[in-house]
C-alpha positions in Angstrom: 10.8 -21.9 -27.1 11.9 -23.2 -30.5 9.7 -22.2 -33.4 11.6 -23.8 -36.2 11.7 -26.8 -38.6 13.0 -30.2 -37.6 16.3 -29.6 -39.6 17.0 -26.4 -37.6 16.2 -28.0 -34.2 18.7 -30.8 -35.0 21.5 -28.3 -35.6 20.6 -26.4 -32.4 20.5 -29.6 -30.4 23.9 -30.7 -31.7 25.4 -27.3 -30.7 23.9 -27.4 -27.2 25.1 -30.9 -26.7 28.6 -29.9 -27.8 28.7 -27.1 -25.3 27.1 -29.3 -22.5 24.1 -27.1 -22.1 21.5 -29.2 -20.3 18.5 -28.9 -18.0 16.5 -26.6 -20.3 12.8 -27.0 -20.7 11.9 -26.7 -24.4 8.6 -25.7 -25.8 8.4 -27.0 -29.4 6.3 -26.2 -32.4 4.3 -28.7 -34.3 7.0 -28.7 -37.1 9.4 -30.9 -35.0 7.8 -32.0 -31.8 6.6 -35.3 -33.3 9.4 -35.8 -35.9 10.9 -39.3 -35.6 14.1 -38.3 -37.3 15.2 -36.3 -34.2 16.6 -39.5 -32.8 19.2 -39.5 -35.5 20.8 -36.2 -34.3 23.8 -36.4 -32.1 22.4 -34.2 -29.3 18.8 -35.5 -29.4 19.0 -36.2 -25.6 19.0 -32.4 -25.1 15.4 -32.4 -26.3 14.0 -35.0 -24.0 11.2 -33.5 -21.9 10.2 -31.0 -24.6 6.5 -30.0 -24.7 4.4 -28.9 -27.6 0.9 -28.7 -29.0 0.3 -30.4 -32.3 -2.7 -31.6 -34.4 -4.3 -34.8 -33.0 -3.2 -38.2 -34.2 -5.8 -39.8 -36.5 -6.4 -43.2 -38.1 -7.9 -43.1 -41.6 -9.4 -46.4 -42.3 -8.4 -48.0 -45.6 -5.5 -45.5 -46.3 -2.7 -48.0 -45.5 -4.2 -50.7 -47.7 -4.7 -48.3 -50.5 -1.1 -47.0 -50.4 0.3 -50.6 -50.4 -1.7 -51.5 -53.5 -0.3 -48.7 -55.6 1.7 -49.3 -58.8 3.6 -47.0 -61.2 1.4 -47.9 -64.0 -1.5 -46.2 -62.2 0.5 -42.9 -62.3 2.5 -43.0 -65.5 3.2 -39.2 -65.5 4.1 -38.9 -61.8 7.7 -38.1 -61.3 7.3 -38.6 -57.5 5.9 -42.2 -57.8 8.7 -43.1 -60.3 11.5 -41.8 -58.1 9.9 -43.4 -55.0 9.6 -46.8 -56.6 13.1 -46.8 -57.9 14.5 -45.8 -54.5 12.5 -48.4 -52.5 13.2 -51.4 -54.8 16.7 -50.2 -56.0 15.8 -50.6 -59.6 15.2 -48.6 -62.7 11.9 -48.2 -64.5 13.7 -46.7 -67.5 16.7 -48.7 -68.7 18.0 -45.9 -71.0 18.4 -43.6 -68.1 20.2 -45.8 -65.6 21.8 -49.0 -67.0 23.7 -49.8 -63.7 20.5 -50.8 -61.9 18.4 -53.8 -62.7 15.2 -53.0 -64.4 11.9 -52.7 -62.5 9.0 -54.8 -63.6 6.5 -52.3 -62.1 4.7 -55.1 -60.4 6.8 -55.2 -57.2 4.7 -55.2 -54.0 4.7 -52.6 -51.2 2.9 -55.0 -48.8 6.1 -55.9 -46.9 7.9 -52.6 -47.4 8.4 -50.2 -44.4 8.8 -46.6 -45.5 7.6 -43.2 -44.6 5.2 -43.2 -47.5 3.3 -46.2 -46.3 3.6 -45.4 -42.5 0.2 -44.2 -41.3 1.0 -44.3 -37.5 1.5 -40.5 -37.3 -1.3 -39.1 -39.4 -1.7 -35.6 -38.0 -1.8 -33.0 -40.7 -2.9 -35.7 -43.2 -6.1 -35.9 -41.2 -6.8 -32.2 -41.8 -6.4 -32.7 -45.5 -8.8 -35.7 -45.3 -11.4 -33.6 -43.5 -10.9 -30.7 -45.9 -11.6 -32.8 -48.9 -14.7 -34.3 -47.3 -15.9 -30.8 -46.4 -15.6 -29.6 -50.0 -17.3 -32.8 -51.1 -20.2 -32.2 -48.8 -20.5 -28.6 -50.0 -20.5 -29.7 -53.7 -23.0 -32.4 -52.9 -25.5 -29.9 -51.4 -24.8 -27.5 -54.2 -25.5 -30.1 -57.0 -28.5 -31.5 -55.1 -29.9 -27.9 -55.1 -30.2 -27.8 -51.3 -31.4 -24.2 -51.2 -33.2 -24.2 -47.8 -30.9 -21.6 -46.4 -29.2 -20.2 -49.5 -30.4 -18.6 -52.7 -28.5 -17.4 -55.8 -30.2 -14.5 -57.5 -33.2 -15.8 -59.5 -31.8 -19.2 -60.3 -33.5 -22.1 -58.8 -30.5 -24.5 -59.1 -26.9 -24.4 -60.1 -25.6 -25.8 -63.3 -23.0 -28.5 -62.3 -20.9 -27.6 -65.3 -20.7 -23.9 -64.3 -20.0 -23.9 -60.6 -18.3 -20.8 -59.2 -15.9 -20.9 -56.3 -17.9 -18.3 -54.3 -20.9 -20.6 -54.6 -19.0 -23.5 -53.1 -17.8 -21.2 -50.3 -21.3 -20.3 -49.3 -22.3 -24.0 -49.0 -19.0 -24.8 -47.3 -20.0 -22.4 -44.4 -23.0 -24.6 -43.7 -21.2 -28.0 -43.8 -21.9 -30.1 -40.7 -20.9 -33.8 -40.8 -19.3 -36.5 -38.6 -16.3 -38.6 -39.8 -16.1 -42.3 -39.4 -14.1 -42.0 -36.2 -16.8 -39.9 -34.7 -15.3 -36.4 -35.1 -17.8 -33.6 -35.9 -16.7 -31.2 -38.6 -18.3 -27.7 -39.0 -17.3 -24.1 -39.3 -18.1 -21.1 -37.0 -19.2 -17.7 -38.1 -15.6 -16.7 -38.7 -15.0 -19.7 -41.0 -12.9 -21.6 -38.4 -13.2 -25.1 -37.2 -13.0 -25.8 -33.4 -9.4 -26.0 -32.3 -8.2 -29.5 -31.4 -4.7 -30.2 -30.2 -2.7 -32.8 -28.4 -0.1 -31.9 -25.8 3.0 -34.0 -26.6 5.9 -34.8 -24.4 9.2 -36.1 -25.8 10.2 -39.2 -23.9 12.6 -42.1 -24.2 11.2 -45.5 -25.2 12.3 -48.9 -24.0 14.2 -49.3 -27.3 16.3 -46.2 -26.6 14.6 -44.1 -29.2 12.7 -40.8 -28.6 9.1 -40.4 -29.3 6.3 -38.0 -28.5 3.7 -39.2 -26.0 0.3 -37.6 -25.8 -0.1 -36.4 -22.2 -3.1 -34.1 -22.7 -5.9 -33.1 -25.1 -7.4 -29.7 -25.9 -10.8 -29.6 -27.7 -12.6 -26.2 -28.0 -15.8 -27.8 -29.1 -16.4 -29.2 -25.6 -17.7 -27.2 -22.6 -15.2 -24.8 -21.1 -14.4 -26.9 -18.0 -13.8 -30.0 -20.1 -11.8 -28.5 -23.0 -8.4 -29.4 -21.6 -7.8 -32.8 -20.1 -4.5 -34.4 -18.9 -3.9 -38.1 -19.4 -2.6 -40.2 -16.5 0.9 -40.4 -18.0 4.0 -39.2 -16.1 5.6 -36.1 -17.6 9.3 -35.8 -18.2 10.8 -32.4 -17.5 14.0 -30.6 -18.5 16.0 -33.4 -20.2 14.7 -35.9 -17.7 17.1 -34.5 -15.1 14.4 -33.3 -12.7 11.0 -34.4 -11.5 10.0 -30.9 -10.4 7.8 -28.9 -12.6 9.9 -26.0 -14.0 8.6 -22.4 -13.7 8.7 -20.0 -16.6 9.8 -17.0 -14.5 12.9 -16.3 -12.6 10.9 -15.0 -9.7 8.1 -16.6 -7.6 4.6 -15.4 -8.1 3.7 -12.4 -6.0 1.2 -13.0 -3.2 -1.9 -10.9 -2.8 -1.1 -7.7 -1.1 2.1 -7.2 -3.2 2.9 -5.9 -6.6 5.6 -6.6 -9.2 8.6 -4.3 -9.6 10.8 -5.3 -12.6 14.4 -5.8 -11.9 16.6 -3.4 -13.8 18.6 -5.0 -16.6 16.8 -8.4 -16.4 14.1 -10.0 -18.4 10.4 -9.0 -17.8 9.9 -12.3 -15.9 12.4 -11.2 -13.3 10.8 -9.0 -10.6 10.6 -8.3 -6.9 7.4 -8.5 -4.9 6.9 -5.3 -3.0 4.1 -4.8 -0.5 1.4 -2.4 -1.6 1.4 1.1 0.0 -1.1 2.0 2.7 -4.5 2.5 1.2 -3.8 0.3 -1.8 -4.5 -3.4 -2.4 -3.8 -6.2 -4.9 -5.8 -9.5 -4.8 -4.3 -10.8 -8.0 -0.8 -10.9 -9.5 -0.3 -7.5 -11.1 2.3 -4.8 -11.7 0.2 -2.1 -10.0 -1.8 -1.9 -6.8 -5.3 -0.5 -6.8 -6.4 2.4 -4.6 -9.2 1.8 -2.1 -12.3 4.0 -2.4 -12.3 7.2 -0.3 -14.2 5.7 2.7 -12.2 2.5 2.7 -8.7 1.5 3.7 -6.5 -1.5 3.1 -6.2 -4.2 5.7 -2.9 -5.4 7.2 -2.5 -8.0 4.4 -3.1 -5.3 1.7 -5.4 -7.8 -0.1 -8.8 -6.2 0.6 -10.4 -2.8 1.3 -12.2 -2.5 4.6 -14.4 0.4 5.8 -12.4 3.1 7.5 -12.7 3.4 11.3 -15.1 6.3 12.2 -13.6 8.3 15.1 -15.3 10.8 17.4 -15.1 11.7 21.1 -17.1 8.9 22.7 -18.3 8.4 26.3 -16.6 4.9 26.6 -13.1 6.2 25.9 -10.8 7.5 28.7 -10.7 11.1 27.4 -14.5 11.3 27.1 -15.0 9.7 30.5 -12.6 12.1 32.2 -14.4 15.1 30.7 -17.8 13.7 31.7 -16.6 13.2 35.3 -15.3 16.8 35.5 -18.6 18.1 34.0 -20.6 16.1 36.6 -18.2 17.4 39.3 -18.9 20.9 38.3 -22.7 20.3 38.4 -22.3 18.7 41.9 -20.2 21.6 43.2 -22.7 24.1 41.8 -25.6 22.3 43.4 -23.7 22.2 46.8 -23.1 25.9 46.5 -26.7 26.6 45.7 -27.8 24.5 48.7 -25.4 26.5 51.0 -26.7 29.8 49.6 -30.3 28.7 50.0 -29.8 27.6 53.5 -28.1 31.0 54.4 -30.2 33.2 52.1 -31.0 35.6 54.9 -27.4 36.3 55.8 -25.6 39.5 54.9 -23.1 37.8 52.6 -25.8 36.3 50.4 -28.0 39.4 50.5 -25.1 41.8 50.0 -25.2 41.7 46.2 -28.6 40.7 44.8 -29.2 37.1 45.9 -31.6 36.7 42.9 -28.8 37.2 40.4 -26.6 34.9 42.5 -29.1 32.0 42.2 -29.7 32.7 38.5 -25.9 32.7 38.0 -25.6 29.3 39.8 -28.4 28.0 37.6 -26.7 29.2 34.4 -23.4 27.7 35.6 -25.2 24.3 36.0 -26.4 24.6 32.4 -22.8 25.5 31.3 -21.4 22.3 32.9 -24.2 20.2 31.4 -24.0 21.7 27.9 -20.4 20.3 27.7 -22.0 16.8 27.6 -23.6 17.5 24.3 -20.1 17.7 22.7 -19.5 14.0 23.6 -20.9 11.1 21.6 -21.6 10.5 17.9 -22.5 13.7 16.2 -26.0 13.9 14.7 -27.8 16.7 13.0 -29.7 17.5 16.2 -26.7 17.2 18.5 -24.6 19.5 16.2 -27.2 22.2 16.4 -27.8 21.8 20.1 -24.2 21.8 21.3 -23.3 25.2 19.8 -26.5 27.0 20.5 -26.8 25.6 24.0 -23.2 26.6 24.7 -23.7 30.1 23.3 -27.0 30.8 25.1 -26.0 29.4 28.5 -22.7 31.3 28.5 -24.4 34.6 27.6 -26.9 34.0 30.4 -24.0 33.4 32.8 -22.0 36.4 31.7 -25.1 38.6 31.8 -25.7 37.6 35.4 -22.1 38.4 36.2 -22.3 41.7 34.3 -25.5 42.6 36.3 -23.8 41.8 39.6 -20.9 44.0 38.6 -23.1 46.9 37.7 -24.9 46.5 41.0 -21.6 46.8 42.9 -20.7 49.9 41.0 -24.1 51.5 41.4 -24.3 50.6 45.1 -21.1 52.5 45.7 -22.3 55.5 43.7 -25.5 55.5 45.7 -23.6 56.1 49.0 -22.2 59.4 47.6 -24.1 62.6 48.8 -26.8 63.7 46.5 -26.9 60.6 44.3 -29.9 58.3 43.8 -28.7 56.0 41.0 -30.0 52.7 42.5 -33.5 53.6 41.6 -32.4 53.5 37.9 -30.9 50.0 38.3 -33.1 48.2 40.7 -34.2 44.5 40.6 -36.5 45.0 37.7 -33.8 46.7 35.6 -31.3 43.9 36.5 -33.8 41.3 35.3 -34.4 43.2 32.1 -30.6 43.5 31.5 -30.1 39.8 31.8 -33.1 39.1 29.6 -32.1 41.5 26.9 -28.5 40.4 26.7 -29.6 36.7 26.5 -32.3 37.4 24.0 -29.8 39.0 21.6 -27.8 35.7 21.7 -31.0 33.7 21.2 -31.7 35.8 18.1 -28.2 35.3 16.7 -28.6 31.5 17.2 -32.0 31.5 15.5 -30.6 33.3 12.5 -27.6 30.9 12.4 -29.8 27.8 12.5 -32.1 29.2 9.9 -29.5 30.3 7.3 -26.9 27.6 7.5 -27.0 25.4 10.6 -24.3 23.1 11.9 -24.3 19.5 10.5 -22.4 16.3 11.0 -19.4 16.0 8.6 -17.2 13.0 7.7 -13.7 14.4 7.5 -11.7 12.2 5.0 -8.7 14.6 4.6 -7.3 14.8 8.1 -6.2 11.2 8.4 -5.7 8.6 5.7 -6.7 5.5 7.6 -9.7 6.8 9.5 -12.7 9.1 9.2 -13.2 11.9 11.7 -16.9 12.4 12.4 -17.3 16.0 13.5 -19.7 18.9 13.5 -19.3 21.4 10.8 -20.3 24.9 11.9 -22.2 25.4 8.7 -21.1 29.0 8.4 -18.1 30.5 10.1 -20.0 33.8 10.4 -22.6 32.3 12.7 -20.0 30.6 14.9 -17.9 33.7 15.1 -20.9 35.9 15.9 -21.8 33.6 18.9 -18.2 33.6 20.2 -17.8 37.3 19.5 -20.9 38.3 21.4 -19.8 36.2 24.4 -16.3 37.9 24.2 -17.9 41.3 24.0 -19.9 40.8 27.2 -16.9 39.2 29.0 -14.7 42.2 28.1 -17.4 44.7 29.2 -17.8 42.8 32.5 -14.1 42.7 33.0 -13.8 46.5 32.4 -16.6 47.5 34.7 -15.3 45.1 37.4 -11.8 46.5 37.0 -13.1 50.0 37.6 -14.9 48.9 40.8 -12.1 46.8 42.2 -10.8 49.4 44.8 -14.1 50.3 46.3 -13.9 50.7 50.1 -16.1 47.7 51.2 -14.5 45.0 53.3 -16.3 42.5 51.0 -16.0 44.0 47.6 -17.3 41.4 45.1 -15.8 43.4 42.2 -12.4 42.1 43.0 -13.5 38.4 42.6 -15.5 39.2 39.5 -12.4 40.9 38.0 -10.3 37.9 38.7 -13.0 35.4 37.4 -13.3 37.5 34.1 -9.5 37.5 33.8 -9.5 33.7 34.0 -12.5 33.5 31.6 -10.8 35.8 29.0 -7.5 34.0 29.3 -9.1 30.6 28.7 -11.0 31.7 25.6 -8.0 33.6 24.2 -5.8 30.5 24.4 -8.8 28.4 23.1 -8.6 30.0 19.6 -5.0 28.8 18.6 -5.6 25.5 20.4 -8.9 25.0 18.5 -7.3 25.7 15.2 -4.2 23.5 15.7 -5.9 20.5 17.4 -6.5 17.4 15.1 -9.7 15.4 14.9 -11.7 14.6 18.0 -9.2 16.7 20.1 -10.9 19.9 18.7 -14.0 18.8 20.6 -11.9 18.0 23.7 -10.3 21.5 23.6 -13.8 23.1 23.3 -15.1 21.1 26.3 -12.0 22.0 28.3 -12.5 25.7 27.6 -16.2 25.5 28.7 -15.3 23.6 31.9 -12.3 25.8 32.8 -14.2 29.0 32.4 -17.2 27.7 34.3 -15.0 26.4 37.2 -13.2 29.8 37.2 -16.5 31.7 37.6 -17.7 29.2 40.3 -14.6 29.3 42.3 -13.7 33.0 42.1 -17.2 34.3 42.8 -18.8 31.8 45.1 -16.0 29.9 47.0 -15.0 33.0 49.1 -18.6 33.6 50.1 -19.0 29.9 51.0 -15.8 30.0 53.0 -17.2 32.9 55.1 -20.6 31.3 55.5 -19.2 28.0 56.6 -15.9 28.7 58.3 -16.0 32.5 59.3 -19.5 33.1 60.5 -18.3 36.0 62.6 -17.5 37.9 59.3 -21.0 37.2 58.0 -22.5 40.3 59.6 -23.7 43.6 58.2 -21.3 45.6 60.4 -18.3 43.7 59.2 -19.3 44.0 55.6 -20.0 47.7 55.8 -16.6 48.2 57.5 
């Protein structure tokens, strides 16, 4: 870009030509882009293809005729007219000053003379002077005619033409609005500016071998925005005429959406690398920085748009969820089969040996334990979050209470066989039912308090993963969740301790041994559950919790009921009171 006068650009073009520097695309200022004298410079070819905005070319009617009818006698005191006349006609208007030239008559004619003074083919800035003079004339006309429809000056009704002040003219000048003979409207905006009008000029060679500026486009700010800049159907010459490709003003290609600019060290600001936006950020326009997506959105693969994050939870239609459902239903099926076997053989010694009523209640609670695991699968809602934890806590306490009741029965039954003891009357069927009811009611009370004070609720976890949202159930308060698990753990440990004490009782079929082993499995599962629950990410927390429920339920079912079913179905000879009593 050359912002300089026509004299300076001539010197620059000559130096560039001397050093054979070609192929540059020049942007010129209006001071030289339309100057005809550029053709006279030695390296003017360097400037072919230059572009620049300049004032529009205008034709002032009557100006050429007026200039060619001028004579020195009309401007006797003008030094410019006298020197111009003597130079054009090579004569002297004053003999005493220059005796070597023939005298001028002062009546020579400019009609057939070609000079810059009479050349009106490139009237650009002259037209601005022409419109300025007319604008002042219109302002003075309104001021003298006392056109005060919109203006007033103190208490004066009109202005004295002999005492006009500049500020008065200025106020009328702001309201000027007229159209020139060529149809151009002249007015001023609120800032005192006229609408910008420019021509886009391209320096090209003519057929005569000279260089001239050709108008290839027009800009007019007074027109509607979409029509302000219009290109003419004239081919554009680029870069000294050595290329037909449109040059670019940067040394790097424009960055595509999804990338951002990284400036190259030690190079101009137009030199940069296009680097893809990081994950979670986008750019849909050419910019230096990428914009971060909102918290619940993530960038697409192209990094040019933010899309909603995928919401993840343990669903029924995925493989992990389907496997857990199948195991849960398998547990329900095996429990129902066991219940059917016990019901069909309810009068046999094996079934009646240790309170068949508690056995059926235990099987019922195990069925509920298997089914409650299904509430952990699927999209978490406010209802499902409250149901899954309370159902799990209550059904497991019911199950452990039944096991604890059976364990106490075994221990009391042995004590009752000792001479002088009658403890069974203190722990008969009624007391066993009350034990199960009281233990379960305590857990129900804990769950009611939990749901009343701060219940579980669905929670959108945005922190665990950057690209997706984990939809999970927040426990609401850790105290409530820990109280439910702690109460289950307390009953399980108590049951394990009592069963451990009764494991060496002398019966051939001592159920305490199987209860001990089942409680050992139960405690082991839930002890390992705690670190696995804390360290598991996302939906796998739910899977770990379901696995712990299923594993402990299967442990109770297999350890307590499978040995009895084996005797009932495959060893009927051992299903006698004599064999059981040893």
